[in-house]
C-alpha positions as CSV (number, residue, x, y, z in Angstrom):
1,Q,-50.8,-90.1,-66.9
2,G,-49.4,-88.6,-63.7
3,K,-47.9,-85.6,-65.6
4,F,-47.7,-81.9,-64.6
5,T,-47.9,-79.5,-67.6
6,L,-47.1,-75.8,-67.2
7,L,-48.4,-73.3,-69.7
8,R,-46.4,-70.1,-69.4
9,D,-47.0,-66.9,-71.4
10,T,-44.8,-63.8,-71.7
11,R,-45.8,-60.6,-73.6
12,T,-48.8,-62.4,-75.1
13,D,-52.0,-64.3,-74.2
14,G,-51.5,-68.1,-73.9
15,S,-55.2,-68.8,-73.2
16,F,-55.6,-70.6,-76.5
17,L,-53.6,-73.5,-74.9
18,V,-56.1,-73.6,-72.0
19,H,-59.0,-74.0,-74.5
20,H,-57.1,-76.7,-76.4
21,F,-56.5,-78.8,-73.3
22,L,-60.0,-78.3,-72.0
23,S,-61.6,-79.6,-75.2
24,F,-58.9,-82.3,-75.7
25,Y,-59.5,-83.9,-72.2
26,L,-63.3,-83.6,-72.5
27,R,-63.2,-85.3,-75.9
28,A,-60.9,-88.0,-74.4
29,G,-63.6,-88.9,-71.8
30,C,-61.6,-87.6,-68.8
31,K,-63.1,-86.2,-65.6
32,V,-62.1,-82.5,-65.5
33,C,-62.0,-80.1,-62.6
34,F,-61.6,-76.6,-64.1
35,V,-60.6,-73.8,-61.7
36,A,-61.3,-70.8,-63.9
37,L,-60.1,-67.6,-62.2
38,L,-59.8,-65.4,-65.3
39,Q,-63.0,-65.6,-67.3
40,S,-66.7,-66.4,-66.9
41,F,-68.3,-69.8,-67.7
42,S,-70.0,-68.3,-70.8
43,H,-66.7,-67.2,-72.3
44,Y,-65.1,-70.7,-72.0
45,N,-68.4,-72.2,-73.3
46,I,-68.5,-70.0,-76.4
47,V,-64.9,-70.9,-77.3
48,A,-65.5,-74.6,-76.6
49,Q,-68.5,-74.6,-78.9
50,K,-66.2,-73.4,-81.7
51,L,-64.0,-76.3,-81.0
52,G,-66.9,-78.8,-81.1
53,V,-67.4,-79.3,-77.3
54,S,-70.3,-78.3,-75.1
55,L,-69.3,-77.4,-71.5
56,T,-72.9,-77.2,-70.4
57,A,-73.5,-80.8,-71.5
58,A,-70.3,-81.9,-69.9
59,K,-71.4,-80.3,-66.6
60,E,-74.8,-82.0,-66.8
61,R,-73.4,-85.4,-67.3
62,G,-70.9,-84.9,-64.4
63,Q,-67.8,-85.0,-66.5
64,L,-66.9,-81.3,-65.9
65,V,-66.7,-79.6,-62.5
66,F,-66.4,-75.9,-63.2
67,F,-65.4,-73.5,-60.5
68,E,-66.2,-69.9,-61.6
69,G,-63.6,-67.8,-59.6
70,L,-65.0,-64.4,-60.7
71,K,-68.4,-65.1,-59.3
72,S,-67.1,-66.8,-56.2
73,C,-64.9,-63.8,-55.3
74,L,-67.9,-61.5,-55.3
75,D,-69.9,-64.0,-53.2
76,V,-67.1,-64.2,-50.6
77,L,-66.7,-60.4,-50.4
78,F,-70.4,-59.9,-49.9
79,G,-70.9,-63.0,-47.8
80,E,-73.6,-64.6,-50.0
81,E,-72.0,-68.0,-50.8
82,E,-71.9,-69.5,-47.4
83,E,-75.4,-68.4,-46.6
84,Q,-76.7,-70.2,-49.7
85,S,-74.7,-73.5,-49.5
86,G,-73.6,-73.7,-45.9
87,Q,-70.2,-74.8,-47.2
88,P,-67.0,-72.7,-46.9
89,S,-66.0,-71.1,-50.2
90,P,-62.9,-72.5,-51.9
91,L,-61.7,-68.8,-52.0
92,Q,-62.4,-68.1,-48.3
93,F,-58.9,-66.8,-47.8
94,I,-60.1,-63.5,-49.4
95,S,-62.2,-62.7,-46.4
96,G,-59.3,-63.1,-44.1
97,S,-60.7,-66.2,-42.4
98,A,-57.7,-68.3,-43.6
99,S,-54.5,-67.4,-45.4
100,D,-54.0,-70.8,-47.0
101,L,-55.6,-72.5,-50.0
102,K,-56.8,-75.6,-48.0
103,A,-60.4,-75.0,-48.9
104,L,-59.6,-74.8,-52.7
105,F,-57.5,-78.0,-52.4
106,E,-60.4,-79.8,-50.7
107,F,-62.7,-78.6,-53.5
108,V,-60.3,-80.1,-56.1
109,R,-59.9,-83.4,-54.2
110,T,-63.6,-84.0,-53.7
111,S,-64.3,-83.0,-57.3
112,L,-61.8,-85.5,-58.8
113,T,-62.1,-88.4,-56.3
114,P,-63.9,-91.1,-58.4
115,S,-67.2,-92.5,-57.1
116,S,-68.3,-96.1,-57.7
117,S,-70.6,-95.0,-60.6
118,D,-67.9,-93.0,-62.4
119,S,-66.7,-94.4,-65.7
120,W,-64.4,-91.6,-66.7
121,K,-60.9,-92.4,-68.0
122,G,-58.8,-90.3,-65.6
123,P,-58.9,-87.1,-63.6
124,V,-57.6,-83.8,-64.9
125,L,-57.1,-80.5,-63.0
126,L,-57.0,-77.4,-65.2
127,V,-56.2,-74.0,-63.6
128,D,-56.5,-70.6,-65.5
129,D,-54.6,-68.8,-64.3
130,L,-52.5,-69.4,-61.1
131,S,-51.2,-65.8,-61.1
132,V,-54.7,-64.5,-60.1
133,L,-54.4,-66.2,-56.7
134,L,-51.4,-64.0,-55.9
135,S,-53.3,-60.9,-57.0
136,L,-56.2,-61.9,-54.7
137,G,-53.8,-61.7,-51.7
138,T,-52.5,-65.2,-51.1
139,T,-48.7,-65.9,-50.6
140,P,-46.3,-67.6,-53.0
141,V,-45.7,-70.4,-50.4
142,A,-49.5,-71.0,-50.2
143,V,-49.8,-71.3,-54.0
144,L,-46.8,-73.7,-54.2
145,D,-48.2,-75.8,-51.3
146,F,-51.6,-75.9,-53.1
147,I,-49.9,-77.2,-56.3
148,H,-47.8,-79.7,-54.4
149,Y,-50.8,-81.3,-52.6
150,C,-52.8,-81.3,-55.9
151,R,-49.9,-83.2,-57.5
152,V,-49.8,-85.7,-54.7
153,V,-53.5,-86.4,-55.0
154,V,-54.2,-86.0,-58.8
155,C,-50.9,-87.1,-60.3
156,S,-49.6,-89.7,-57.8
157,Q,-52.6,-91.2,-56.1
158,L,-55.3,-90.9,-58.9
159,Q,-52.8,-91.1,-61.8
160,G,-54.3,-88.1,-63.5
161,N,-52.9,-84.9,-65.1
162,I,-52.5,-81.3,-64.1
163,V,-52.4,-78.4,-66.5
164,V,-51.7,-74.9,-65.1
165,L,-51.4,-71.5,-66.8
166,V,-49.2,-68.8,-65.4
167,H,-48.4,-65.3,-66.7
168,S,-44.8,-64.2,-66.5
169,N,-42.7,-61.2,-67.4
170,E,-39.0,-61.3,-66.9
171,D,-38.8,-57.5,-66.8
172,S,-41.6,-57.4,-64.2
173,E,-41.0,-56.2,-60.6
174,D,-43.5,-58.7,-59.3
175,E,-41.0,-60.9,-57.5
176,E,-43.7,-63.1,-55.9
177,N,-45.1,-64.1,-59.3
178,E,-41.6,-64.8,-60.8
179,L,-40.8,-66.9,-57.7
180,V,-43.9,-69.1,-58.3
181,V,-43.2,-69.3,-62.1
182,N,-39.6,-70.4,-61.6
183,S,-40.5,-72.9,-58.9
184,L,-43.2,-74.5,-61.1
185,C,-40.7,-74.7,-64.0
186,H,-38.4,-76.9,-62.0
187,H,-41.2,-79.3,-61.1
188,S,-43.0,-79.5,-64.5
189,D,-42.8,-82.6,-66.8
190,L,-43.7,-80.5,-69.8
191,I,-43.5,-76.7,-70.3
192,L,-45.3,-74.9,-73.1
193,W,-43.9,-71.4,-73.1
194,V,-45.7,-68.9,-75.3
195,E,-44.0,-65.6,-76.1
196,G,-44.9,-62.5,-78.1
197,L,-42.5,-61.7,-81.0
198,A,-39.5,-59.7,-79.9
199,T,-39.9,-57.6,-83.1
200,G,-43.5,-56.6,-82.2
201,F,-46.9,-57.2,-83.7
202,C,-47.3,-59.1,-86.9
203,K,-50.7,-60.1,-88.4
204,D,-49.4,-63.4,-89.9
205,V,-47.3,-64.6,-87.0
206,H,-48.9,-64.2,-83.6
207,G,-46.0,-65.5,-81.4
208,E,-43.5,-68.1,-80.6
209,I,-44.0,-71.3,-78.6
210,K,-41.1,-73.2,-76.9
211,I,-41.9,-76.8,-76.0
212,I,-39.7,-78.1,-73.2
213,K,-39.8,-81.8,-72.4
214,R,-38.2,-82.2,-69.0
215,L,-36.1,-85.3,-69.6
216,S,-33.7,-84.2,-66.8
217,L,-36.5,-84.9,-64.3
218,E,-36.3,-88.7,-65.0
219,L,-32.6,-88.8,-63.7
220,T,-31.4,-90.6,-66.9
221,G,-28.7,-88.0,-67.5
222,E,-30.4,-86.6,-70.6
223,Q,-30.7,-83.0,-71.4
224,D,-34.2,-81.3,-71.7
225,H,-35.6,-81.6,-75.2
226,V,-36.5,-78.1,-76.6
227,Q,-38.4,-77.4,-79.7
228,I,-39.3,-73.8,-80.9
229,Y,-42.1,-73.0,-83.4
230,Q,-44.0,-69.9,-84.4
231,Y,-47.8,-69.9,-84.6
232,K,-50.8,-68.1,-86.0
233,I,-54.2,-68.3,-84.2
234,Q,-57.2,-68.7,-86.5
235,D,-60.9,-68.8,-85.7
236,K,-61.1,-72.6,-84.9
237,N,-57.5,-73.8,-84.8
238,V,-53.9,-72.8,-84.6
239,T,-51.2,-73.3,-87.2
240,F,-47.6,-74.0,-86.2
241,F,-44.5,-73.6,-88.4
242,A,-40.8,-73.4,-88.0
243,R,-39.3,-70.0,-87.4
244,G,-39.2,-67.9,-90.5
245,L,-41.4,-70.3,-92.5
246,S,-44.7,-68.5,-92.2
247,A,-46.9,-68.8,-95.4
248,A,-46.8,-65.0,-95.6
249,V,-43.0,-65.1,-95.8
250,L,-42.8,-68.0,-98.3
């Protein structure tokens, strides 16, 4: 509890980790606020069903608060959302009314603050993916402020967990995105860094995952613990193996 996990992908798609954490925390009985900026609800629901979890049922029983960023963006641009609910949209910065992510933070805070009738084990904030906020026009400082305040509320006050996905490309000229990625790496308790193979596409090995446990954050003088595996994504699960030990090779 109280941990910040960063999912980072380079030259590949790391969304399978998002689906894993979403189904994992719902099965564990945690209250989940999912800020989905990349795909629609139906997409996540179809994948979750393959993993044995129903997002629709989780929403109905109040365990899952799902924020559909794609739909909300359109509503803000065409001015429909505020007319319907009377509440400011969490993405109101798109319309130019505010440059910060205060409204999105308030949405997260109210979603995860437990009520007297809640019996969930612990709050979890899941974001897929943070890089989209930069593409929508917000600043790196606003994104980092948003994450900082979320950590104070979710990790420190509520003793919950945060899992965030970011795309990164070291050769990219997108300096703002790299600034956010590098800053988050310094603050993370655990980094799962997924990379495409340097040698190119392979049907039996889909990529490489680097698991970095940030022991240096605990000020015990220990070095970060790094493990590297290769993986293959299958229909309902993912297999991991040491580098060069794929079943196809052996």
